[in-house]
BASEDO-996291 format. One record per residue: residue in one letter; x, y negated, z negated of N, C-alpha, C, O in turn. Coordinates in steps of 0.02 Angstrom, whole numbers, padded with zeros to 5 digits, always signed. Example, Ala and Ser with C-alpha at 12.3 -4.5 7.8 and 13.67 -1.06 7.14 Angstrom:
<sites>
A+00660+00284-00390+00615+00225-00390+00660+00165-00390+00712+00166-00423
S+00642+00112-00354+00684+00053-00357+00645-00002-00394+00670-00057-00402
</sites>
This chain:
<sites>
M+00042+00059+00000+00000+00000+00000+00044-00062+00000+00102-00061-00022
R+00016-00114+00024+00050-00179+00025+00009-00228-00015-00053-00227-00014
A+00042-00271-00051+00008-00325-00086-00017-00375-00034+00023-00405+00001
R-00082-00382-00029-00108-00424+00025-00169-00464+00005-00191-00509+00042
H-00197-00450-00053-00257-00485-00074-00238-00548-00114-00185-00551-00145
D-00282-00598-00112-00267-00661-00147-00251-00651-00221-00208-00686-00248
W-00284-00604-00253-00272-00594-00325-00202-00567-00339-00178-00574-00395
T-00169-00537-00290-00102-00508-00302-00045-00558-00290+00013-00540-00294
V-00061-00620-00275-00009-00671-00265+00025-00684-00332-00007-00701-00381
F+00091-00677-00333+00130-00693-00392+00143-00768-00394+00135-00801-00446
E+00162-00796-00336+00176-00868-00332+00163-00891-00261+00188-00861-00213
K+00126-00945-00253+00114-00975-00187+00172-01022-00170+00201-01054-00214
N+00187-01026-00107+00238-01072-00081+00305-01066-00118+00336-01115-00137
R+00326-01004-00129+00390-00992-00163+00447-01006-00115+00448-00982-00058
L+00495-01045-00138+00555-01058-00098+00594-00994-00091+00606-00958-00140
M+00614-00978-00031+00651-00916-00016+00724-00934-00001+00743-00937+00057
P+00765-00945-00053+00834-00968-00043+00879-00919-00006+00930-00939+00022
L+00861-00856-00004+00903-00808+00031+00901-00819+00107+00945-00795+00143
Y+00852-00855+00129+00846-00867+00201+00879-00932+00221+00933-00932+00250
D+00847-00988+00206+00875-01051+00230+00863-01110+00182+00873-01167+00201
N+00840-01096+00122+00823-01148+00073+00768-01196+00096+00757-01247+00065
R+00734-01179+00149+00678-01220+00173+00616-01177+00184+00562-01204+00196
T+00623-01112+00181+00567-01068+00195+00527-01057+00132+00554-01040+00079
F+00461-01066+00138+00415-01053+00082+00368-00997+00103+00349-00992+00161
A+00351-00956+00055+00307-00900+00070+00265-00883+00010+00281-00901-00047
E+00210-00848+00022+00171-00822-00033+00206-00758-00057+00220-00713-00017
W+00219-00754-00120+00253-00697-00149+00200-00655-00184+00175-00673-00237
H+00184-00598-00154+00136-00550-00182+00173-00498-00223+00232-00484-00209
T+00140-00470-00272+00171-00419-00314+00125-00361-00328+00068-00370-00349
L+00150-00300-00316+00121-00237-00340+00177-00203-00377+00234-00202-00353
E+00164-00175-00436+00217-00144-00475+00189-00089-00520+00128-00084-00530
G+00234-00050-00547+00215+00002-00595+00168+00054-00569+00118+00069-00602
P+00181+00084-00510+00134+00134-00483+00131+00197-00525+00180+00217-00557
F+00072+00227-00525+00060+00289-00563+00009+00329-00524-00048+00305-00514
V+00026+00389-00501-00020+00430-00460-00052+00483-00505-00019+00515-00546
R-00117+00492-00495-00156+00539-00534-00206+00573-00488-00241+00539-00451
K-00210+00639-00491-00259+00676-00452-00323+00683-00493-00321+00702-00552
H-00379+00668-00462-00444+00674-00496-00497+00690-00443-00501+00656-00392
G-00537+00741-00456-00592+00758-00411-00570+00772-00340-00606+00757-00292
G-00510+00802-00331-00486+00819-00265-00455+00762-00226-00435+00771-00168
K-00450+00703-00256-00420+00645-00223-00360+00621-00264-00355+00636-00324
Y-00316+00585-00231-00257+00556-00264-00268+00481-00274-00283+00445-00226
Y-00261+00459-00335-00269+00389-00353-00200+00361-00370-00167+00385-00416
C-00180+00309-00334-00118+00274-00350-00137+00209-00385-00160+00162-00354
F-00126+00209-00450-00140+00150-00491-00079+00104-00489-00022+00128-00482
Y-00089+00040-00494-00034-00009-00494-00055-00073-00530-00115-00087-00536
S-00006-00110-00552-00019-00177-00579-00005-00226-00524+00036-00214-00480
G-00040-00283-00525-00030-00332-00473-00038-00403-00498-00072-00415-00548
A-00006-00450-00462-00009-00522-00474+00046-00544-00521+00095-00508-00532
N+00039-00603-00549+00087-00632-00596+00063-00617-00667+00008-00636-00686
F+00105-00583-00705+00085-00561-00772+00070-00619-00820+00041-00608-00873
L+00088-00679-00802+00074-00738-00844+00008-00771-00827-00011-00821-00858
T-00028-00743-00779-00092-00773-00758-00150-00727-00776-00140-00667-00789
P-00211-00754-00776-00270-00712-00788-00285-00662-00732-00325-00616-00742
R-00254-00670-00674-00266-00624-00618-00232-00557-00627-00253-00508-00597
Y-00180-00553-00668-00141-00491-00675-00184-00435-00704-00224-00446-00749
G-00176-00375-00676-00214-00318-00701-00197-00256-00662-00148-00254-00625
V-00238-00205-00671-00227-00139-00640-00283-00124-00591-00342-00132-00606
D-00263-00102-00532-00309-00080-00480-00283-00014-00453-00236+00015-00481
Y-00313+00011-00400-00293+00076-00373-00308+00079-00298-00347+00039-00271
C-00277+00127-00266-00295+00147-00198-00303+00222-00200-00279+00255-00246
V-00337+00251-00150-00355+00322-00153-00341+00356-00086-00347+00325-00033
A-00323+00420-00090-00308+00459-00029-00329+00532-00039-00338+00555-00096
D-00337+00566+00016-00353+00638+00014-00291+00681+00004-00295+00738-00018
S-00233+00653+00022-00169+00688+00016-00120+00644-00023-00124+00582-00019
I-00076+00674-00060-00028+00635-00099+00015+00590-00054+00038+00537-00076
M+00025+00610+00008+00065+00571+00055+00024+00517+00091+00051+00480+00131
G-00041+00514+00077-00083+00463+00107-00113+00484+00172-00110+00543+00190
P-00141+00436+00208-00141+00365+00195-00188+00346+00137-00239+00379+00125
Y-00168+00293+00101-00207+00268+00045-00249+00209+00067-00227+00168+00107
A-00309+00204+00040-00354+00148+00055-00372+00113-00010-00379+00144-00062
D-00377+00047-00006-00395+00008-00065-00460-00030-00056-00468-00086-00081
T-00507+00001-00022-00572-00030-00011-00603-00050-00077-00609-00009-00123
G-00622-00114-00082-00651-00140-00144-00602-00179-00186-00622-00210-00236
A-00538-00179-00168-00487-00212-00208-00480-00287-00193-00439-00320-00224
E-00519-00312-00147-00512-00381-00125-00525-00432-00180-00494-00486-00181
K-00569-00417-00226-00592-00466-00275-00551-00469-00339-00559-00515-00379
G-00508-00421-00350-00469-00421-00412-00461-00352-00441-00488-00303-00415
P-00423-00347-00495-00410-00282-00525-00474-00251-00554-00507-00280-00597
R-00490-00191-00530-00552-00159-00550-00545-00114-00612-00595-00101-00646
V-00486-00091-00626-00477-00043-00681-00467-00079-00748-00498-00062-00798
L-00423-00128-00748-00403-00161-00810-00386-00234-00793-00350-00247-00745
H-00411-00281-00833-00399-00352-00819-00397-00391-00884-00415-00366-00937
A-00376-00453-00879-00371-00497-00938-00439-00513-00967-00490-00510-00932
V-00440-00529-01031-00499-00556-01065-00478-00622-01095-00438-00624-01141
A-00504-00676-01068-00483-00744-01089-00483-00751-01165-00531-00736-01199
G-00426-00776-01190-00419-00788-01261-00402-00727-01303-00390-00733-01363
H-00402-00667-01271-00391-00606-01310-00339-00559-01280-00293-00537-01315
V-00345-00543-01216-00300-00495-01183-00266-00530-01125-00299-00551-01077
R-00200-00537-01130-00161-00574-01080-00113-00528-01043-00073-00493-01075
G-00117-00527-00978-00069-00489-00937-00069-00414-00950-00015-00386-00958
P-00127-00380-00951-00126-00308-00962-00104-00270-00901-00127-00284-00845
G-00059-00222-00910-00037-00182-00853+00019-00135-00870+00032-00120-00928
H+00052-00111-00816+00106-00061-00821+00085-00004-00866+00112+00006-00920
H+00037+00033-00842+00005+00084-00884+00024+00155-00862+00056+00165-00811
S+00004+00201-00903+00004+00272-00885-00059+00303-00916-00095+00270-00953
H-00071+00366-00899-00130+00401-00924-00108+00456-00971-00058+00489-00960
V-00147+00466-01023-00135+00521-01070-00202+00553-01089-00254+00521-01087
L-00198+00616-01107-00257+00651-01133-00255+00652-01209-00201+00658-01238
S-00313+00646-01240-00317+00651-01312-00306+00723-01333-00306+00768-01291
P-00297+00735-01397-00287+00804-01420-00344+00852-01402-00334+00912-01400
D-00405+00825-01389-00460+00869-01370-00453+00895-01298-00491+00938-01277
G-00404+00867-01261-00393+00889-01192-00444+00865-01142-00443+00886-01084
K-00490+00822-01163-00543+00798-01119-00545+00723-01111-00555+00698-01055
T-00534+00686-01164-00539+00614-01162-00474+00585-01135-00420+00599-01159
E-00482+00544-01083-00423+00514-01050-00415+00442-01072-00464+00405-01079
Y-00353+00422-01082-00338+00354-01105-00288+00320-01059-00246+00352-01028
L-00293+00254-01055-00242+00212-01024-00198+00186-01080-00222+00161-01131
V-00133+00193-01072-00085+00164-01118-00050+00109-01079-00021+00123-01026
Y-00051+00048-01103-00025-00009-01065+00001-00062-01112-00005-00056-01173
H+00030-00113-01084+00051-00169-01126+00014-00232-01107-00011-00239-01051
A+00010-00278-01154-00019-00345-01143+00020-00393-01188+00053-00372-01235
W+00017-00456-01172+00054-00507-01210+00018-00525-01274-00043-00524-01277
D+00057-00542-01326+00028-00568-01388+00001-00638-01375+00013-00667-01322
K-00034-00666-01424-00066-00732-01416-00017-00787-01398-00033-00832-01359
A+00043-00784-01427+00094-00835-01415+00133-00824-01350+00176-00864-01332
M+00118-00769-01314+00153-00751-01252+00229-00743-01264+00269-00762-01222
K+00247-00715-01322+00317-00705-01339+00339-00632-01333+00397-00619-01317
E+00292-00586-01344+00310-00515-01339+00250-00474-01317+00192-00495-01323
R+00266-00415-01290+00213-00372-01267+00191-00324-01322+00231-00303-01364
Q+00127-00308-01321+00098-00263-01371+00076-00199-01336+00056-00201-01278
L+00080-00143-01370+00055-00080-01345-00020-00078-01354-00046-00095-01408
C-00056-00057-01302-00129-00053-01304-00150+00015-01278-00118+00045-01235
I-00205+00040-01305-00232+00105-01284-00308+00098-01280-00340+00077-01328
D-00336+00115-01222-00409+00113-01213-00430+00173-01171-00391+00200-01133
K-00493+00193-01179-00520+00249-01141-00526+00232-01067-00538+00175-01048
L-00516+00283-01026-00526+00278-00954-00589+00317-00936-00598+00374-00958
A-00633+00287-00897-00694+00321-00875-00691+00329-00799-00670+00283-00763
W-00712+00387-00774-00718+00398-00702-00791+00387-00685-00834+00429-00700
T-00806+00330-00653-00875+00311-00637-00889+00321-00563-00843+00337-00525
A-00951+00312-00543-00969+00317-00473-00934+00262-00432-00924+00271-00372
Q-00916+00207-00464-00880+00153-00430-00804+00162-00432-00768+00123-00403
G-00781+00214-00465-00709+00227-00470-00686+00224-00543-00727+00215-00588
P-00621+00231-00555-00596+00231-00623-00601+00161-00654-00587+00111-00621
R-00621+00159-00718-00627+00096-00754-00604+00105-00826-00618+00156-00858
C-00568+00056-00850-00549+00054-00920-00610+00036-00961-00646-00010-00943
Q-00621+00071-01016-00675+00052-01061-00646+00001-01110-00630+00016-01167
G-00641-00059-01085-00608-00113-01119-00584-00162-01066-00616-00167-01013
P-00532-00199-01077-00486-00189-01132-00516-00213-01198-00551-00263-01201
T-00501-00174-01249-00524-00193-01315-00472-00237-01348-00413-00236-01328
Y-00492-00276-01396-00445-00319-01431-00458-00320-01506-00433-00364-01542
T-00495-00272-01529-00505-00261-01600-00485-00189-01615-00486-00147-01570
P-00467-00173-01677-00450-00103-01693-00506-00056-01674-00565-00071-01685
Q-00489+00001-01646-00537+00051-01625-00531+00113-01668-00476+00136-01681
P-00587+00141-01690-00584+00202-01731-00564+00262-01689-00580+00265-01629
L-00529+00308-01719-00514+00371-01686-00575+00415-01688-00612+00416-01737
P-00587+00452-01634-00646+00497-01634-00638+00553-01684-00682+00595-01690
</sites>
């Protein structure tokens, strides 16, 4: 996949000094890929955009084969799996998936910035496989009880 949607722009009009010190370009970012097979399809999850902005979050593309081709239909509007919550969750992303000890409940483990934007915090929230695709049940920002 290529970063191509407006929400994945890291910086607009970025000076590209490696070229000629006069070239400006939109700098898109996709990072932290994680592939997971579910329901016979391959989902490549990734973080996108500038982690210091509210646009940063986790989205995915899907394929029938691990080698692709992958499609990101529906990704145009922003991260569908995990996204910021104004005033509470800043820059959530770079995640992986884990199963709970019951072997059934799936979780996203990811980081987000603290309120002062000085350090990243570890976060864990449930992942749901919905008719619209995978979605984080959150992000939560209050302590969650263990089942």
